[in-house]
BAFI-3210 file (N, C-alpha, C; in Angstrom, 3 decimals, decimal comma, padded with zeros to 6 digits):
// residues 308
n [1|2|3|4|5|6|7|8|9|10|11|12|13|14|15|16|17|18|19|20|21|22|23|24|25|26|27|28|29|30|31|32|33|34|35|36|37|38|39|40|41|42|43|44|45|46|47|48|49|50|51|52|53|54|55|56|57|58|59|60|61|62|63|64|65|66|67|68|69|70|71|72|73|74|75|76|77|78|79|80|81|82|83|84|85|86|87|88|89|90|91|92|93|94|95|96|97|98|99|100|101|102|103|104|105|106|107|108|109|110|111|112|113|114|115|116|117|118|119|120|121|122|123|124|125|126|127|128|129|130|131|132|133|134|135|136|137|138|139|140|141|142|143|144|145|146|147|148|149|150|151|152|153|154|155|156|157|158|159|160|161|162|163|164|165|166|167|168|169|170|171|172|173|174|175|176|177|178|179|180|181|182|183|184|185|186|187|188|189|190|191|192|193|194|195|196|197|198|199|200|201|202|203|204|205|206|207|208|209|210|211|212|213|214|215|216|217|218|219|220|221|222|223|224|225|226|227|228|229|230|231|232|233|234|235|236|237|238|239|240|241|242|243|244|245|246|247|248|249|250|251|252|253|254|255|256|257|258|259|260|261|262|263|264|265|266|267|268|269|270|271|272|273|274|275|276|277|278|279|280|281|282|283|284|285|286|287|288|289|290|291|292|293|294|295|296|297|298|299|300|301|302|303|304|305|306|307|308]
n.u [012,693|012,311|013,960|013,782|014,590|014,114|013,941|013,581|013,177|013,431|010,890|010,437|009,469|010,155|010,491|012,316|014,723|015,156|015,491|017,693|019,709|019,802|020,631|023,216|024,415|024,187|026,160|028,522|028,067|028,626|028,331|025,638|025,753|027,201|025,553|024,244|022,037|018,707|015,258|013,344|013,419|012,511|011,812|010,567|009,669|009,899|013,110|014,180|016,886|018,938|018,051|017,870|020,513|022,311|021,559|021,302|018,940|016,257|013,803|012,672|011,047|009,178|007,498|004,808|003,399|002,412|000,756|001,509|000,829|001,050|003,684|006,875|008,976|011,673|011,200|012,768|014,917|013,720|012,152|013,754|014,485|012,044|011,152|012,985|012,154|010,656|008,052|005,649|004,251|001,154|-000,799|-003,460|-006,349|-006,558|-003,913|-002,680|-003,799|-002,842|-000,060|000,230|-000,593|001,449|003,672|003,423|003,182|004,118|002,087|001,687|003,270|002,185|000,757|-001,893|-001,818|-003,215|-002,497|-001,668|-003,698|-004,521|-007,322|-007,902|-005,397|-004,678|-006,730|-006,225|-003,674|-004,430|-005,569|-003,824|-002,593|-004,388|-003,291|-002,286|-002,451|-004,524|-006,618|-007,068|-008,182|-011,120|-012,337|-012,852|-011,135|-008,622|-006,713|-003,767|-001,661|001,571|004,530|006,205|005,956|005,989|004,085|002,163|001,029|000,737|001,327|-000,788|-002,497|-002,334|-003,591|-006,136|-006,947|-006,962|-009,166|-011,246|-011,049|-011,746|-014,346|-015,412|-014,989|-013,741|-010,825|-008,214|-005,314|-003,494|-000,439|001,240|004,355|007,492|009,939|010,744|010,293|010,230|008,626|005,960|006,082|006,539|004,071|002,416|003,314|002,679|-000,110|-000,790|-001,418|-000,283|-001,176|-003,075|-002,116|-000,184|002,929|003,931|005,987|007,509|005,772|005,929|003,648|000,853|-001,805|-003,284|-003,592|-005,123|-007,413|-008,336|-009,129|-011,536|-011,944|-010,297|-007,967|-006,731|-004,935|-003,720|-001,737|-001,314|-001,832|-001,258|-002,729|-003,767|-002,560|-002,940|-005,418|-007,122|-006,510|-007,537|-010,238|-010,700|-010,595|-012,968|-013,308|-014,491|-013,404|-011,688|-010,631|-008,649|-009,394|-007,556|-005,973|-006,508|-008,420|-011,118|-010,924|-010,566|-012,303|-015,789|-017,524|-019,445|-020,416|-018,452|-016,725|-015,473|-014,857|-013,165|-012,627|-009,318|-008,320|-007,772|-010,067|-012,105|-011,356|-011,604|-014,352|-015,372|-014,601|-016,032|-018,610|-018,868|-018,599|-020,783|-022,983|-024,567|-026,106|-025,056|-022,420|-022,860|-023,985|-021,822|-020,022|-021,529|-021,600|-018,884|-018,582|-019,868|-018,549|-016,024|-012,666|-010,500|-007,843|-006,127|-005,748|-004,519|-001,833|-001,458|-001,123|001,489|002,785|002,085|003,642|006,051|005,677|004,506]
n.v [026,974|026,154|023,643|020,211|017,339|013,937|010,903|007,520|004,844|001,404|-001,013|-002,801|-005,680|-005,999|-003,361|-002,402|-003,766|-002,866|-000,045|000,000|-001,148|000,767|002,984|002,252|001,834|004,381|005,777|005,309|006,136|008,578|012,141|014,056|016,696|018,000|018,220|020,515|023,043|022,325|023,228|021,574|018,323|014,995|011,955|009,265|006,690|005,023|003,960|007,241|007,993|008,794|011,174|012,721|012,863|013,248|015,095|018,463|020,670|023,043|022,311|019,206|016,157|013,292|010,679|008,698|005,477|003,143|000,918|001,446|000,054|-002,586|-003,302|-004,364|-002,519|-000,399|001,903|004,069|004,202|004,925|007,165|009,466|010,071|010,464|012,699|014,623|015,513|018,172|017,990|015,307|013,294|011,826|009,385|008,851|009,041|006,800|005,845|007,986|007,880|005,386|005,845|007,964|006,699|004,865|006,528|008,632|012,133|013,231|014,268|016,915|017,256|015,972|015,890|015,355|014,039|012,791|010,031|011,239|011,376|011,335|010,983|011,404|011,172|008,530|007,074|007,788|006,641|004,022|003,492|002,578|-000,132|-003,064|-005,857|-008,751|-011,353|-011,139|-010,348|-012,646|-014,447|-015,894|-016,295|-015,600|-012,736|-011,853|-009,610|-008,562|-006,102|-005,256|-005,465|-008,608|-009,676|-010,289|-008,626|-008,154|-010,647|-012,362|-015,010|-016,514|-016,621|-018,784|-020,864|-019,852|-019,765|-022,498|-023,397|-022,040|-023,101|-025,761|-025,300|-024,956|-022,598|-020,827|-019,218|-016,719|-015,422|-012,544|-011,292|-008,441|-007,002|-006,457|-008,576|-011,336|-014,549|-017,123|-018,233|-017,918|-019,308|-021,872|-022,328|-022,260|-024,527|-026,482|-026,367|-026,856|-024,858|-023,693|-023,059|-021,181|-018,894|-015,997|-014,600|-011,505|-009,740|-006,459|-003,598|-000,703|000,636|-000,299|000,018|-000,714|-003,452|-003,452|-002,204|-004,156|-006,238|-008,210|-008,266|-006,713|-007,679|-007,318|-008,931|-008,281|-008,437|-006,218|-002,720|000,737|002,885|001,646|002,471|001,221|000,043|002,282|003,140|001,044|001,356|003,845|003,083|001,818|-000,782|-003,643|-004,139|-006,235|-006,469|-007,544|-007,869|-005,988|-003,828|-001,137|-001,253|-000,425|002,282|002,679|001,178|001,001|-001,499|-003,422|-001,229|000,369|-001,646|-004,782|-006,074|-008,713|-011,489|-012,300|-014,797|-017,773|-019,181|-017,283|-015,232|-016,558|-017,058|-014,449|-013,644|-015,493|-014,748|-012,065|-012,603|-014,208|-012,813|-010,667|-008,402|-007,162|-006,720|-004,958|-002,833|-001,908|-001,170|000,812|002,733|003,427|004,681|007,051|008,345|010,554|010,083|011,658|013,734|015,885|018,348|017,967|018,417|021,064|021,241|020,499|022,620|024,574|023,912|024,797|027,404|028,639]
n.w [-007,580|-004,935|-003,111|-002,627|-000,828|-001,154|000,478|000,176|002,248|003,388|004,132|007,151|008,952|011,613|013,451|015,345|014,791|012,174|012,494|014,213|012,629|010,549|012,005|012,786|010,267|009,150|010,446|009,110|006,575|004,001|004,416|003,038|002,649|000,742|-001,399|-001,101|000,318|001,351|001,148|002,160|003,518|003,133|004,664|003,269|003,842|006,940|008,345|009,674|009,687|007,833|006,593|008,896|009,854|007,759|005,819|004,790|005,616|005,868|006,938|008,206|007,554|008,470|006,883|007,538|006,968|007,956|010,302|013,497|015,716|015,088|015,074|016,377|018,490|019,691|022,003|023,121|021,336|018,899|019,459|019,748|017,149|015,866|017,303|016,558|014,101|012,203|011,380|011,362|009,032|008,563|006,854|007,239|009,439|011,091|011,132|012,367|014,985|015,813|015,771|017,631|019,935|020,210|020,449|022,626|023,286|020,990|019,549|018,743|016,539|014,396|011,150|008,948|005,758|002,995|000,730|-002,395|-005,162|-008,613|-010,326|-013,088|-014,326|-013,657|-014,933|-017,547|-017,961|-017,774|-020,160|-022,053|-024,133|-023,460|-021,508|-023,300|-022,281|-020,517|-022,094|-023,557|-021,837|-020,624|-018,206|-014,664|-013,784|-011,651|-009,649|-007,889|-006,435|-005,413|-003,314|-002,914|000,095|003,668|004,872|002,838|002,394|000,206|-000,173|000,574|-001,531|-003,539|-002,075|-001,726|-004,394|-004,977|-003,452|-004,752|-007,320|-006,815|-006,207|-008,627|-010,020|-012,700|-012,945|-013,118|-011,597|-011,391|-010,211|-009,437|-008,878|-007,106|-005,374|-003,105|-004,342|-003,388|-001,253|-002,154|-004,546|-003,585|-002,360|-004,591|-005,978|-004,097|-004,054|-006,631|-008,528|-010,759|-013,322|-012,899|-011,701|-012,174|-011,777|-012,227|-011,755|-011,193|-012,550|-014,475|-015,179|-013,829|-014,321|-016,741|-016,286|-013,949|-014,971|-016,663|-015,065|-013,147|-010,418|-007,679|-005,262|-001,978|000,185|002,647|005,707|007,292|006,765|005,992|004,535|001,824|-001,298|-003,724|-003,505|-003,551|-006,145|-007,682|-007,071|-008,214|-010,823|-011,006|-009,968|-008,210|-004,926|-002,663|000,620|003,432|006,982|008,416|010,879|010,160|008,188|008,006|007,674|005,051|003,432|003,108|003,960|001,738|000,475|-001,018|-001,556|-000,239|003,024|004,454|006,735|007,928|006,654|004,713|003,844|004,228|002,480|000,034|000,092|000,023|-002,547|-004,044|-003,325|-004,282|-006,935|-007,663|-006,723|-008,399|-008,034|-005,707|-006,597|-008,777|-007,410|-005,889|-007,953|-009,240|-007,218|-007,095|-009,545|-009,100|-007,124|-006,061|-005,865|-006,003|-004,797|-005,209|-004,071|-001,652|-001,878|-001,325|001,375|001,735|000,465|002,259|004,450|003,565|003,659|001,426]
ca.u [012,989|012,403|014,644|013,287|015,280|013,202|014,650|012,688|013,851|012,801|009,982|010,839|008,447|010,658|010,921|013,501|015,887|015,343|016,038|019,031|020,615|019,992|021,400|024,614|024,882|024,279|027,394|029,634|027,709|029,120|027,353|025,092|025,759|027,803|024,470|023,742|020,967|017,352|014,181|012,601|013,902|011,460|012,053|009,249|009,315|010,837|013,511|014,562|018,232|019,767|017,571|018,160|021,937|023,169|021,028|021,199|017,638|015,599|012,767|012,786|009,750|009,053|006,190|004,488|002,378|002,064|000,099|002,560|000,349|001,345|005,134|007,742|009,916|012,360|010,671|013,824|015,719|012,990|011,543|014,641|014,465|010,738|011,074|013,860|011,481|009,806|006,692|005,463|003,087|000,378|-001,637|-004,865|-006,680|-006,248|-002,460|-002,384|-004,155|-001,916|001,254|000,191|-000,686|002,772|004,650|002,743|004,012|004,472|000,844|001,748|004,059|001,468|-000,112|-002,439|-001,848|-003,528|-001,797|-002,220|-004,079|-005,202|-008,128|-007,786|-004,109|-004,750|-007,603|-005,529|-002,629|-005,070|-006,083|-002,841|-003,009|-004,704|-002,388|-002,825|-002,768|-005,821|-007,590|-007,309|-008,757|-012,552|-012,857|-012,771|-009,804|-008,339|-005,380|-003,226|-000,457|002,379|005,743|006,047|006,515|005,137|002,987|001,134|000,348|000,394|001,536|-002,077|-003,289|-002,505|-004,543|-007,447|-007,239|-007,299|-010,545|-012,153|-011,018|-012,523|-015,752|-015,837|-014,805|-012,643|-010,232|-006,764|-004,922|-002,233|000,197|002,237|005,186|008,808|010,114|011,226|009,223|010,393|007,503|004,744|006,304|006,318|002,623|001,856|003,632|001,946|-001,544|-001,000|-002,119|000,638|-001,892|-004,054|-001,458|000,952|003,751|004,319|007,080|007,100|005,327|005,916|002,258|-000,023|-003,210|-004,002|-003,948|-006,253|-008,583|-008,798|-009,535|-012,907|-011,891|-008,988|-007,900|-005,576|-005,061|-002,624|-001,784|-001,517|-001,635|-001,589|-003,870|-003,226|-002,785|-003,416|-006,861|-007,744|-006,342|-008,516|-011,556|-010,760|-010,854|-014,318|-013,207|-014,832|-012,189|-011,791|-009,458|-008,775|-009,731|-006,410|-006,374|-006,972|-009,202|-012,374|-010,650|-010,441|-013,442|-017,080|-017,832|-020,746|-020,740|-017,438|-015,844|-015,785|-013,834|-013,384|-011,684|-007,973|-007,973|-007,900|-011,466|-012,896|-011,014|-012,230|-015,802|-015,656|-014,485|-017,166|-019,809|-018,930|-018,709|-022,115|-024,025|-024,470|-026,733|-024,080|-021,301|-023,303|-024,177|-020,490|-019,482|-022,308|-021,136|-017,551|-018,745|-020,430|-017,763|-014,760|-011,558|-009,381|-007,483|-004,926|-005,606|-003,685|-000,477|-001,401|-000,634|002,955|003,178|001,925|004,804|007,145|005,237|004,229]
ca.v [027,895|025,398|022,374|019,190|016,054|012,857|009,642|006,408|003,735|000,104|-001,501|-004,003|-006,151|-005,728|-001,967|-002,205|-004,233|-001,980|001,237|-000,211|-001,337|002,035|003,874|001,848|002,065|005,817|006,301|005,180|006,715|009,951|013,215|014,553|018,151|018,520|018,474|021,862|023,231|022,090|023,835|020,511|016,962|014,066|010,519|008,841|005,515|004,910|004,891|008,572|008,331|009,474|012,548|013,435|013,020|013,428|016,072|019,843|021,187|023,937|021,533|017,767|015,515|011,841|010,319|007,365|004,797|001,836|000,836|001,194|-000,893|-003,957|-003,466|-004,396|-001,409|000,118|003,261|005,060|004,312|005,592|008,431|010,609|010,423|011,053|014,016|015,555|016,033|019,360|017,478|013,890|013,220|010,590|009,307|008,641|009,222|005,558|005,802|009,012|007,366|004,301|006,414|008,739|005,731|004,253|007,560|009,762|013,325|013,756|014,620|018,265|017,247|015,211|016,503|014,317|014,295|011,527|009,725|012,134|010,626|012,053|010,034|011,603|010,619|007,070|006,551|007,986|005,629|002,716|003,351|001,947|-001,452|-004,070|-007,015|-009,829|-012,537|-010,928|-010,314|-014,001|-015,306|-015,581|-016,597|-014,535|-012,131|-011,279|-009,005|-007,943|-005,338|-004,938|-006,255|-009,931|-009,544|-010,809|-007,690|-008,253|-011,931|-012,941|-016,457|-017,169|-016,611|-020,118|-021,650|-019,300|-020,216|-023,928|-023,511|-021,557|-024,111|-026,919|-024,884|-024,882|-021,256|-020,684|-017,915|-016,527|-014,369|-011,887|-010,600|-007,505|-006,408|-007,070|-009,251|-012,710|-015,428|-018,491|-018,701|-018,037|-020,404|-023,116|-022,466|-022,578|-025,935|-027,296|-026,362|-027,195|-023,735|-023,061|-022,564|-020,148|-017,735|-015,424|-013,617|-010,628|-008,854|-005,047|-002,949|000,755|001,064|-001,445|000,378|-001,529|-004,715|-003,158|-001,898|-005,375|-007,274|-008,204|-008,017|-006,423|-008,250|-006,956|-009,842|-007,897|-008,602|-004,864|-001,628|002,067|003,172|001,098|003,317|000,402|-000,126|003,497|003,153|000,103|001,975|004,900|002,395|001,238|-002,223|-004,141|-004,407|-007,033|-006,367|-008,292|-007,055|-005,525|-002,851|000,136|-001,527|000,334|003,663|002,733|000,537|000,867|-002,823|-003,548|000,011|000,623|-002,803|-005,762|-006,429|-010,083|-011,936|-012,531|-016,206|-018,254|-019,535|-016,053|-014,527|-017,316|-016,861|-013,085|-013,642|-016,259|-013,961|-010,922|-013,141|-014,763|-011,848|-009,572|-007,199|-006,533|-006,236|-003,784|-001,745|-001,377|-000,506|002,042|003,705|003,888|005,586|008,333|008,876|011,160|009,734|012,567|014,602|016,638|019,529|017,635|018,955|022,405|021,109|020,488|024,004|025,354|023,639|025,602|028,804|029,187]
ca.w [-006,495|-003,691|-003,266|-001,704|-000,880|-000,789|000,676|000,474|002,901|003,205|005,177|007,878|009,870|012,954|013,390|016,175|014,037|011,031|012,931|014,762|011,494|009,854|012,867|012,699|008,896|008,884|011,022|008,171|005,283|003,847|004,519|001,775|002,699|-000,488|-002,357|-000,866|001,284|000,860|001,918|002,818|003,334|003,523|004,716|002,800|004,635|008,052|009,394|009,186|010,137|006,827|006,486|010,137|010,158|006,596|004,867|005,249|005,200|006,825|007,604|007,984|007,754|008,338|006,334|008,044|006,177|008,526|011,604|014,486|016,703|014,650|015,005|017,557|018,365|020,870|022,160|023,327|020,119|017,827|019,869|019,529|015,729|015,576|017,938|015,851|012,912|012,335|011,260|011,049|008,164|008,614|005,660|007,575|010,849|011,796|011,330|013,375|016,306|016,117|016,052|018,873|021,020|020,358|020,804|023,271|023,412|019,666|018,855|018,172|015,311|013,367|010,146|008,075|004,317|002,337|-000,509|-003,413|-006,356|-009,682|-011,091|-014,544|-014,764|-013,524|-015,994|-018,819|-018,058|-017,910|-021,521|-022,929|-024,621|-022,442|-021,599|-024,132|-021,486|-019,890|-023,187|-024,067|-020,800|-020,534|-016,873|-013,678|-013,744|-010,335|-009,629|-006,676|-006,742|-004,238|-003,201|-002,315|001,442|004,734|005,088|001,801|002,582|-001,101|-000,184|000,805|-002,766|-004,139|-001,297|-002,071|-005,757|-004,926|-002,961|-005,789|-008,390|-006,364|-006,215|-010,014|-010,586|-013,647|-012,679|-013,187|-010,651|-011,735|-009,092|-009,939|-007,850|-006,886|-004,100|-003,030|-004,818|-002,906|-000,451|-002,962|-005,506|-002,844|-002,178|-005,910|-006,248|-003,126|-004,357|-008,033|-009,160|-011,700|-014,496|-012,511|-011,084|-012,909|-011,073|-013,328|-011,402|-011,141|-013,776|-014,353|-015,301|-013,533|-014,500|-017,736|-015,647|-013,069|-015,784|-017,341|-014,112|-012,638|-008,970|-007,096|-003,912|-001,159|001,329|003,536|007,162|007,791|005,815|006,472|003,675|000,582|-002,463|-004,840|-003,309|-004,081|-007,597|-008,237|-006,940|-009,225|-012,091|-010,870|-009,742|-006,873|-004,148|-001,442|001,487|004,685|008,134|009,202|011,899|009,603|006,979|007,965|007,279|003,600|002,778|003,766|003,431|001,130|-000,240|-002,045|-001,567|000,803|004,003|004,919|007,755|007,425|006,516|003,334|003,550|004,170|001,237|-001,047|000,170|-000,420|-004,005|-004,563|-003,082|-005,187|-008,292|-007,912|-006,350|-009,366|-007,475|-004,827|-007,413|-009,531|-006,449|-005,575|-009,147|-009,440|-006,229|-007,493|-010,687|-008,672|-006,020|-006,472|-004,973|-006,246|-003,665|-005,598|-003,217|-000,499|-002,084|-000,735|002,755|001,649|000,178|003,488|005,298|003,030|003,752|000,090]
c.u [013,167|013,026|014,153|014,085|014,336|013,990|013,653|013,505|013,049|011,959|010,566|009,730|008,859|011,250|012,171|014,765|016,196|016,009|017,437|020,052|020,880|020,790|022,885|025,194|025,088|025,559|028,548|029,298|028,220|027,986|026,884|025,044|026,363|026,751|023,886|022,620|019,613|016,344|013,421|013,239|012,865|012,005|010,704|008,765|010,372|011,914|014,115|016,016|019,039|019,347|017,967|019,642|022,798|022,758|020,912|019,890|017,040|014,536|012,917|011,489|009,887|007,632|005,876|003,287|001,819|001,443|001,136|002,107|000,678|002,842|005,768|008,725|010,505|011,991|011,785|014,648|015,009|012,493|012,437|014,652|013,126|010,674|011,903|013,235|010,731|008,336|006,738|004,166|002,443|-000,577|-003,111|-005,076|-006,317|-004,758|-002,042|-002,646|-003,202|-000,549|001,254|000,050|000,673|003,811|003,948|003,708|004,393|003,238|000,935|002,548|003,312|000,637|-000,605|-002,484|-002,091|-002,629|-002,465|-002,446|-004,814|-006,010|-007,974|-006,491|-004,136|-005,587|-006,971|-004,454|-003,205|-005,541|-005,071|-003,250|-003,226|-003,803|-003,030|-003,252|-004,111|-006,928|-008,011|-007,918|-010,215|-013,176|-012,785|-011,333|-009,617|-006,926|-005,051|-001,928|000,271|003,611|005,431|006,736|005,523|003,900|001,842|000,400|-000,037|000,573|000,246|-002,858|-003,417|-003,530|-005,980|-007,874|-007,648|-008,740|-011,540|-012,199|-011,897|-014,017|-016,279|-015,708|-013,564|-012,044|-008,737|-006,441|-003,553|-001,719|001,331|003,038|006,499|008,831|010,578|010,088|009,236|009,140|006,246|004,891|006,109|004,831|001,935|002,084|002,827|000,471|-001,844|-001,734|-001,242|-000,081|-002,821|-003,419|-000,275|001,643|004,403|005,543|006,597|006,703|005,317|004,492|001,335|-001,481|-003,927|-004,414|-005,154|-007,533|-009,179|-009,317|-011,013|-012,956|-010,455|-008,997|-006,607|-005,642|-004,084|-002,862|-001,926|-001,201|-001,809|-002,865|-003,421|-003,576|-003,322|-004,913|-007,606|-007,650|-007,336|-009,921|-011,743|-011,052|-012,139|-014,309|-013,675|-013,559|-012,538|-010,509|-009,720|-008,966|-008,486|-006,853|-006,988|-007,903|-010,458|-012,166|-010,581|-011,654|-014,669|-017,691|-019,284|-021,168|-019,741|-016,392|-016,292|-014,587|-014,164|-012,363|-010,353|-007,625|-008,346|-009,349|-012,321|-012,620|-011,674|-013,737|-016,192|-015,597|-015,672|-018,463|-019,948|-019,032|-020,133|-023,246|-023,921|-025,069|-025,761|-022,925|-021,683|-023,514|-022,845|-019,929|-020,218|-021,864|-019,782|-017,627|-019,237|-019,618|-016,414|-013,671|-010,343|-009,111|-006,222|-004,679|-004,754|-002,270|-000,347|-000,909|000,896|003,466|003,098|003,095|006,005|006,826|005,017|002,884]
c.v [027,157|024,035|021,408|017,915|014,990|011,566|008,565|005,261|002,453|-000,298|-002,746|-004,385|-005,879|-004,324|-001,713|-002,597|-003,293|-000,682|001,084|-000,360|-000,009|003,020|003,544|002,137|003,553|006,428|006,269|005,731|008,146|010,961|013,625|016,076|018,764|018,794|019,863|021,876|023,029|022,814|022,780|019,166|016,002|012,643|009,865|007,560|005,353|003,870|006,187|008,953|009,140|010,927|013,346|013,767|013,419|014,544|017,436|020,435|022,051|023,204|020,066|017,085|014,015|011,527|008,890|006,783|003,555|001,966|000,476|000,269|-002,330|-004,240|-003,647|-003,232|-001,042|001,593|004,303|005,284|005,158|006,980|009,624|011,047|011,033|012,490|015,053|016,125|017,324|018,953|015,979|013,798|011,844|010,572|009,063|008,852|007,984|005,447|006,828|008,486|006,264|004,850|007,145|007,835|005,088|005,254|008,772|010,929|013,938|014,202|015,974|018,329|016,621|016,124|015,389|014,802|012,956|011,305|010,498|011,366|011,527|011,053|010,179|011,015|009,098|006,470|006,719|006,919|004,226|002,447|002,760|000,506|-002,442|-005,284|-008,179|-011,031|-012,394|-010,884|-011,728|-014,947|-014,919|-015,964|-015,371|-014,031|-011,412|-010,727|-008,492|-007,247|-005,008|-005,813|-007,603|-009,903|-010,106|-009,936|-007,921|-009,599|-012,603|-014,461|-017,224|-017,368|-017,999|-020,980|-021,167|-019,797|-021,689|-024,131|-023,115|-022,523|-025,304|-026,607|-024,697|-023,517|-021,229|-019,291|-017,915|-015,308|-013,834|-011,124|-009,746|-006,934|-007,145|-007,869|-010,689|-013,680|-016,818|-019,002|-018,869|-019,131|-021,769|-023,380|-022,828|-024,050|-026,858|-027,434|-026,723|-026,118|-022,984|-022,440|-021,398|-018,880|-017,295|-014,384|-012,725|-009,767|-007,408|-004,531|-001,442|001,295|-000,136|-001,207|-000,375|-002,885|-004,515|-002,949|-003,151|-006,431|-007,165|-007,831|-007,688|-006,920|-007,819|-007,781|-009,553|-008,244|-007,248|-003,864|-000,312|002,501|002,834|001,964|002,502|000,116|001,077|003,537|002,216|000,683|003,085|004,318|001,560|-000,278|-002,597|-004,580|-005,252|-006,847|-007,175|-007,328|-006,768|-004,324|-001,582|-000,042|-000,669|001,798|003,804|002,185|000,594|-000,419|-002,934|-002,342|000,279|-000,487|-003,769|-005,927|-007,837|-010,427|-012,338|-014,020|-016,673|-018,525|-018,283|-015,267|-015,217|-017,083|-015,461|-012,979|-014,362|-015,445|-012,826|-011,362|-013,560|-013,775|-010,612|-008,281|-006,449|-005,947|-004,969|-002,581|-001,090|-000,596|000,807|003,123|004,285|004,879|006,969|008,998|009,376|010,844|010,643|013,447|015,394|017,847|019,256|018,208|020,345|022,370|021,089|021,902|024,857|025,147|024,460|027,084|029,444|029,891]
c.w [-005,178|-003,953|-002,201|-001,907|-000,360|-000,695|001,015|001,038|002,722|004,407|005,833|008,837|011,317|012,962|014,221|015,428|012,890|011,448|013,501|013,644|010,790|010,695|012,773|011,311|008,634|009,445|010,036|006,790|005,193|003,999|003,125|001,749|001,440|-001,554|-002,187|000,154|000,628|001,750|002,723|002,501|003,908|003,552|004,447|003,445|005,719|007,745|008,842|009,387|009,125|006,680|007,726|010,301|008,970|005,649|005,521|004,730|006,289|007,625|007,239|008,419|007,613|007,902|006,777|007,309|006,853|009,912|012,662|015,602|016,350|014,604|016,381|017,415|019,728|021,009|022,248|022,079|019,073|018,200|019,539|018,070|015,332|016,100|017,193|014,579|013,214|012,274|011,008|010,255|008,269|007,430|005,962|009,066|011,661|012,085|012,387|014,780|016,749|016,526|017,386|020,089|021,299|020,853|021,417|023,457|022,078|018,871|018,158|016,881|014,124|012,467|009,236|006,628|003,638|001,126|-001,648|-004,708|-007,336|-010,502|-012,600|-015,074|-014,715|-014,653|-017,370|-019,021|-018,238|-019,338|-022,492|-023,192|-023,482|-022,604|-022,350|-023,310|-020,778|-020,935|-023,589|-023,031|-020,588|-019,202|-015,971|-013,575|-012,405|-010,348|-008,234|-007,056|-005,439|-004,188|-002,543|-000,947|002,453|004,910|004,105|001,818|001,254|-001,133|000,125|-000,497|-003,403|-003,398|-001,545|-003,449|-005,774|-004,477|-004,051|-006,976|-008,026|-006,302|-007,639|-010,658|-011,467|-013,475|-012,975|-012,333|-011,060|-010,522|-009,638|-008,781|-007,680|-005,602|-004,239|-003,343|-004,193|-002,198|-001,292|-004,015|-004,832|-002,654|-003,488|-006,235|-005,347|-003,503|-005,810|-008,802|-010,163|-012,892|-014,177|-011,947|-011,939|-012,042|-012,124|-013,023|-011,389|-012,513|-013,549|-014,398|-015,064|-013,919|-015,625|-017,182|-014,724|-013,875|-016,417|-016,382|-013,765|-011,160|-008,581|-005,651|-003,224|000,125|002,465|005,001|007,844|006,682|006,569|005,780|002,268|-000,617|-003,636|-004,719|-003,867|-005,609|-008,274|-008,166|-007,972|-010,600|-012,026|-010,665|-008,331|-006,158|-002,929|-000,651|002,757|005,860|008,976|010,025|011,324|008,403|006,874|007,612|005,760|002,870|003,682|003,223|002,970|000,334|-001,354|-002,105|-000,489|001,724|004,496|006,004|007,116|007,472|005,114|002,961|003,381|002,893|000,052|-001,071|-000,298|-001,945|-004,629|-004,431|-004,083|-006,640|-008,606|-007,613|-007,242|-008,821|-006,573|-005,625|-008,167|-008,628|-006,107|-006,758|-009,404|-008,469|-006,641|-008,654|-010,258|-007,569|-006,516|-005,442|-005,193|-005,038|-003,978|-004,700|-001,969|-000,627|-001,481|000,708|002,785|001,369|001,449|004,438|004,861|003,060|002,394|000,089]
res [k|y|k|i|y|l|k|r|n|h|y|s|r|d|a|s|a|s|h|y|v|f|e|e|v|s|k|v|l|p|s|l|h|f|l|g|h|y|d|l|a|i|s|f|l|d|p|p|h|i|v|q|t|k|v|n|a|s|k|k|i|e|w|i|h|t|d|w|g|s|h|k|f|n|y|d|l|l|y|k|y|w|k|a|n|d|y|i|i|s|i|s|r|a|i|t|l|s|f|c|n|a|f|p|g|l|e|n|k|i|i|e|i|e|n|i|l|s|p|s|l|i|r|q|q|a|l|t|l|s|p|k|e|m|q|n|f|d|g|l|k|v|i|s|v|g|r|l|s|y|q|k|n|f|e|c|i|p|h|v|v|k|i|l|k|e|a|g|i|n|l|h|w|w|i|l|g|p|g|q|r|l|e|i|n|q|a|i|a|e|t|g|t|q|e|e|i|s|l|m|g|p|r|d|n|p|y|p|y|m|a|a|c|d|i|y|v|q|p|s|r|d|e|g|k|s|i|t|v|r|e|a|q|i|l|y|k|p|v|i|i|t|r|y|a|t|s|s|s|q|i|n|s|g|v|d|g|l|i|c|d|m|n|i|q|a|i|a|e|a|i|r|s|i|t|h|n|k|e|m|r|n|k|i|v|d|y|l|h|t|h|d|y|g|n|e|s|e|v|n|k|i|y|k|l|l|n|l]
***
């Protein structure tokens, strides 16, 4: 009965450049009005130019996931597109505050809707056959999931692994996700960690890998509210994240995971600490087993926007 158009755009570290390019490109793209009228059109990741200029919809929404305090941007260029939305969806309180500080005057358009997760579905998908390469390894299993990009900071991982190897820790680190491998491959070659790191590429179902790991690590430079961190927690895995601007909105350090400083030595020390301190690790895992991270009811906020 209700038609929704969802457009996912691409993340850029330089928001001004990204939006300028999309504004120019959108001028030559054909209109999507031939698809008919939609009740709701959503631009799932900025910039919103295509939804704003090419789609026929009663309501238009921009969904923001990133910390705008960490981006370079042209206020005048972006403000007009943000203002044209009926609503702007933020995935966390920290993202809301960051956005409203960057774009004062748009506070009345903001609605907070967390990333919608179903623990039962995630745990069910994790029950498929465990990856053989993880089954056959008897050391410390570490995993990270995300695209290979500047934001995710995965190129630091080989240097972390080298420190842990030199400390006598037998580990293997699996990295799942698409992206450009040149920089991380250079770091792997430089540190001699070819045997300890596997670049797995994208996986339709990363949950068996998460379920088989000992620790999940997100070494990002910035995040909005990482969905993979929540997924790992749902699978009862100790999580380590770096101290980016919004990290405290996702992890209560020492309770449901660890937050460490954003440098190679600190990440290595956090992994070493959670590996050797069984009492702390068990405390975190016990908490995860008793805490409900499900929020399927968040979808009702979307229905409300459609007046359902």
